[in-house]
C-alpha positions as CSV (number, residue, x, y, z in Angstrom):
1,M,-2.3,-31.2,31.8
2,I,-2.7,-34.4,30.7
3,A,-6.0,-33.3,28.6
4,E,-3.7,-30.3,26.5
5,I,-1.0,-33.2,26.1
6,H,-3.7,-35.4,24.4
7,A,-5.0,-32.3,22.5
8,L,-1.5,-31.9,21.2
9,A,-1.2,-35.2,20.2
10,E,-4.1,-35.0,18.4
11,L,-3.1,-32.3,16.7
12,I,0.3,-33.3,15.8
13,E,-1.4,-36.6,14.1
14,A,-4.2,-34.5,12.3
15,E,-4.3,-34.1,8.6
16,I,-2.4,-30.8,7.9
17,K,-2.9,-29.5,4.3
18,G,-0.6,-26.2,3.9
19,L,-0.5,-23.5,1.6
20,R,3.2,-22.1,1.6
21,A,4.1,-18.3,0.3
22,P,6.1,-18.1,-2.3
23,E,8.7,-16.0,-3.3
24,H,6.5,-13.1,-4.3
25,A,8.8,-9.8,-4.3
26,R,10.2,-10.9,-7.6
27,A,6.6,-11.8,-9.3
28,L,5.2,-8.5,-8.3
29,E,8.0,-6.3,-8.9
30,P,6.9,-5.5,-12.8
31,I,3.5,-4.5,-11.2
32,V,5.1,-2.3,-8.5
33,R,7.1,-0.4,-11.5
34,K,4.2,0.3,-13.7
35,V,2.2,1.6,-10.3
36,K,5.0,3.8,-9.2
37,R,5.8,5.5,-12.8
38,L,1.8,6.0,-12.8
39,M,2.3,7.8,-9.4
40,A,5.1,9.4,-10.4
41,R,3.1,11.1,-13.3
42,Y,0.4,12.1,-11.3
43,F,2.6,13.7,-8.5
44,R,4.3,15.6,-11.3
45,R,1.2,17.1,-12.8
46,Q,0.4,18.2,-9.1
47,G,3.6,20.1,-8.7
48,R,3.4,22.0,-11.9
49,L,0.0,23.0,-10.7
50,M,1.3,24.3,-7.4
51,V,3.9,26.4,-9.2
52,S,1.4,27.5,-11.7
53,A,-0.7,28.9,-8.7
54,V,2.2,30.6,-7.4
55,T,3.3,32.2,-10.4
56,M,-0.3,33.1,-11.8
57,K,-0.5,34.7,-8.1
58,E,3.0,36.2,-7.3
59,A,1.5,39.6,-7.4
60,E,-0.9,39.0,-4.6
61,A,0.3,36.0,-3.1
62,D,1.1,36.4,0.9
63,V,2.2,34.3,3.6
64,V,-0.5,33.4,6.2
65,D,1.2,31.7,9.5
66,G,4.0,30.4,7.3
67,W,1.7,28.9,4.1
68,M,1.1,30.8,1.1
69,S,-2.7,31.5,0.8
70,S,-2.6,31.1,-2.8
71,V,-1.5,27.2,-3.0
72,S,-3.8,26.1,0.1
73,P,-5.6,24.0,-0.1
74,L,-4.6,22.2,-3.4
75,A,-6.0,19.1,-4.8
76,L,-5.6,17.4,-8.3
77,S,-8.4,15.8,-9.7
78,I,-7.6,12.0,-10.9
79,A,-7.9,11.5,-14.6
80,A,-9.8,8.9,-15.6
81,N,-6.8,7.0,-17.6
82,D,-4.8,6.9,-14.5
83,S,-7.8,5.6,-12.5
84,I,-8.5,3.0,-15.3
85,R,-4.6,1.9,-15.1
86,Y,-4.0,2.3,-11.9
87,Q,-7.1,-0.1,-11.4
88,A,-5.7,-2.6,-14.1
89,L,-2.6,-3.0,-12.4
90,I,-4.1,-3.5,-8.5
91,E,-6.5,-6.2,-10.2
92,L,-3.2,-7.5,-11.9
93,A,-1.5,-8.1,-8.4
94,I,-4.9,-10.1,-6.9
95,I,-4.8,-12.4,-10.5
96,K,-1.4,-13.1,-10.1
97,A,-2.4,-14.7,-6.1
98,E,-5.2,-16.5,-7.5
99,T,-2.5,-17.8,-10.1
100,Q,-0.6,-18.9,-7.7
101,L,-3.0,-20.3,-4.9
102,S,-4.9,-22.3,-8.0
103,A,-1.8,-23.9,-9.1
104,Q,-1.1,-25.2,-5.5
105,L,-4.5,-26.2,-5.1
106,D,-4.3,-27.7,-8.7
107,S,-8.0,-25.9,-9.4
108,M,-9.4,-23.0,-11.2
109,A,-10.6,-21.2,-8.0
110,L,-11.3,-17.6,-8.2
111,I,-12.2,-14.9,-5.8
112,P,-16.1,-13.7,-6.4
113,E,-16.5,-10.8,-8.7
114,T,-17.9,-9.2,-5.8
115,K,-15.4,-9.3,-3.4
116,M,-12.8,-8.3,-6.1
117,S,-15.1,-4.9,-7.1
118,Q,-15.5,-4.3,-3.3
119,Y,-11.8,-4.1,-2.9
120,L,-11.4,-2.1,-5.8
121,K,-13.9,0.6,-4.6
122,T,-12.4,0.3,-1.4
123,N,-8.5,1.0,-2.7
124,S,-9.4,3.4,-5.5
125,L,-6.7,5.7,-6.9
126,S,-8.8,8.7,-5.7
127,K,-8.5,7.5,-2.0
128,L,-4.9,7.2,-2.1
129,T,-4.1,11.0,-3.9
130,G,-6.5,13.5,-3.9
131,T,-5.3,16.3,-1.0
132,L,-1.9,17.2,-0.1
133,A,-1.0,14.8,3.1
134,E,-0.4,17.4,6.1
135,T,3.4,16.0,6.4
136,T,3.8,17.4,2.6
137,K,1.9,21.1,3.4
138,Q,4.1,21.0,6.4
139,K,7.3,20.8,4.3
140,L,5.9,23.2,1.4
141,R,5.0,25.6,4.8
142,D,8.6,25.7,5.8
143,A,10.3,26.0,2.1
144,I,8.0,28.7,1.5
145,T,8.6,30.8,4.7
146,L,12.3,30.2,4.8
147,A,12.3,31.5,0.9
148,V,9.9,34.7,2.1
149,R,12.1,35.5,5.2
150,S,15.1,35.4,3.5
151,G,13.7,38.2,1.1
152,G,13.5,35.8,-2.0
153,T,11.5,36.8,-5.0
154,A,8.5,34.7,-6.8
155,D,11.1,32.9,-8.5
156,D,12.9,31.7,-5.1
157,I,9.3,30.5,-3.9
158,V,8.7,28.8,-6.9
159,G,12.0,27.1,-6.6
160,A,11.7,25.9,-3.0
161,I,8.3,24.4,-4.0
162,K,10.0,22.6,-6.9
163,A,12.5,21.2,-4.7
164,T,10.1,20.3,-2.1
165,V,7.3,18.6,-4.4
166,K,10.1,16.5,-6.5
167,E,11.5,15.1,-3.0
168,F,8.0,13.8,-1.6
169,S,6.8,12.7,-5.5
170,S,9.5,10.2,-5.5
171,V,9.2,9.2,-2.1
172,R,5.3,9.0,-2.1
173,A,5.1,7.4,-5.4
174,E,7.6,4.4,-4.2
175,L,5.6,3.9,-1.1
176,I,2.3,3.9,-2.5
177,A,3.1,1.6,-5.2
178,Q,5.1,-1.2,-3.2
179,T,2.6,-0.7,-0.4
180,E,-0.6,-1.0,-2.3
181,V,0.5,-3.9,-4.8
182,N,1.2,-6.1,-1.9
183,N,-1.8,-5.1,0.0
184,A,-3.9,-6.4,-3.3
185,Y,-2.1,-9.5,-3.7
186,N,-2.1,-10.4,0.1
187,F,-5.8,-9.9,-0.4
188,G,-5.9,-12.4,-3.0
189,R,-4.3,-15.1,-1.2
190,T,-6.4,-14.4,1.6
191,E,-9.9,-14.8,0.0
192,L,-8.9,-17.8,-2.3
193,A,-7.8,-19.7,0.9
194,R,-10.5,-19.0,3.1
195,S,-13.4,-19.7,-0.1
196,A,-11.2,-22.9,-0.2
197,G,-11.6,-24.0,3.2
198,F,-8.2,-23.1,5.0
199,T,-8.7,-22.3,8.7
200,E,-5.5,-21.1,9.9
201,K,-2.7,-18.2,8.7
202,R,0.8,-17.4,9.3
203,W,2.6,-13.9,8.8
204,V,5.9,-14.5,6.5
205,T,8.4,-12.0,6.5
206,E,10.3,-11.5,3.0
207,S,12.4,-8.4,3.0
208,G,15.1,-9.8,4.6
209,N,15.3,-6.8,6.8
210,P,11.6,-6.9,8.6
211,C,10.4,-4.6,10.8
212,A,9.6,-5.2,14.9
213,I,5.9,-5.1,14.0
214,C,6.4,-7.8,11.5
215,I,8.9,-9.6,13.5
216,L,6.0,-10.2,16.2
217,N,3.4,-11.2,14.2
218,E,5.8,-13.7,12.7
219,A,6.5,-15.2,15.9
220,E,2.6,-15.3,16.6
221,G,2.5,-18.4,14.4
222,Y,-0.7,-19.9,12.9
223,I,-3.6,-18.0,14.1
224,G,-7.4,-18.4,13.0
225,I,-7.9,-17.3,9.4
226,D,-10.4,-14.4,10.7
227,Q,-8.3,-13.3,13.7
228,T,-6.0,-10.3,13.7
229,F,-2.1,-10.2,14.4
230,L,-0.5,-8.4,17.0
231,S,-0.5,-5.8,15.0
232,G,-3.9,-5.5,14.8
233,D,-4.0,-6.4,11.2
234,Q,-5.6,-8.8,9.2
235,R,-3.2,-9.6,6.5
236,P,0.0,-7.7,5.4
237,T,0.7,-5.1,4.9
238,A,1.5,-3.7,8.3
239,H,2.7,-0.1,7.3
240,P,4.0,1.3,4.1
241,R,6.5,-0.7,2.0
242,C,5.9,-4.0,4.0
243,Y,6.5,-6.6,1.6
244,C,5.3,-9.5,3.9
245,S,2.9,-12.4,3.1
246,L,0.8,-15.5,4.4
247,D,1.1,-18.8,4.8
248,F,-2.2,-20.7,5.3
249,R,-3.2,-24.3,6.8
250,Q,-6.1,-26.4,7.1
251,V,-6.1,-28.9,10.0
252,T,-8.6,-31.7,10.0
253,L,-8.8,-33.3,13.7
C-alpha cells in the first residue's frame, strides 16, 4: 500500500504535457457535408441502375423467395472522379488533425506519407460501397414481394424500389460521411501524437448525447497510446455516427 502511494505521488509530481481535443465537429462539418453529397450522388445512380434493371427485364422478371432475380446481386462500379474526390476529402480531414496538433505542439509535424497512403488505401471509397448491404437487400426483398403479392404491375415494383432506395440512400450517405470523416480525423491525431512522443490517450465524448459504449470508454480515463479501449477500439469511432475524439498526454517520471 505504501509503495502504491509513493507511485501515485510520483505521478502527481511528474511533468505532464498534454494535448487536448478541440471541439472538432464544427471544423469537420464542411468536409462531412461534401462527403455526404458525394455519397448521395453515388446512391442515386445506384437507385437508377436498379430501376433500369427491373424495367428492362419486366417481361421476364420473376420472384424467387421474395427477391427478383433480375436485380440480385447488383453492384455499381466506382467512378474515378468519385474516388479521387472522396480520397481528397478524407485526406483533408487528416490534414485538419495535423494542423490542430502541430499548432498545439508549436511545430510543423506531419504524418509520414506511408502512413497516410496506407490509411487511404484501407479506407477507400470502393470498400465502403460496392455491393448492397444485406439490410438494404432485405428491405428491397420485402418491398418487391409486397408489391408482387398485391398484384402490382412493373410500375408498382419500380415505385417500391424507388421509395426503398431513396430511404436507404439518404441515411447511408449521412452515416458514411460523418463516420469516415471522423475516423480519418482521429487517425491523424493519433499518428501525430504517437510520433511526437505522447504515451497515453483518453476518449472524449463530444456529441452531447453519447452512447453507452462511448461513455464507458471515456470513463476508463487515460490508457497507453497503443492499448485498446473497453469497446475494443484503438481510437474513435466506435460505431456509425460516432463523433468522439481523443486527448493525449506524455508523462515523464
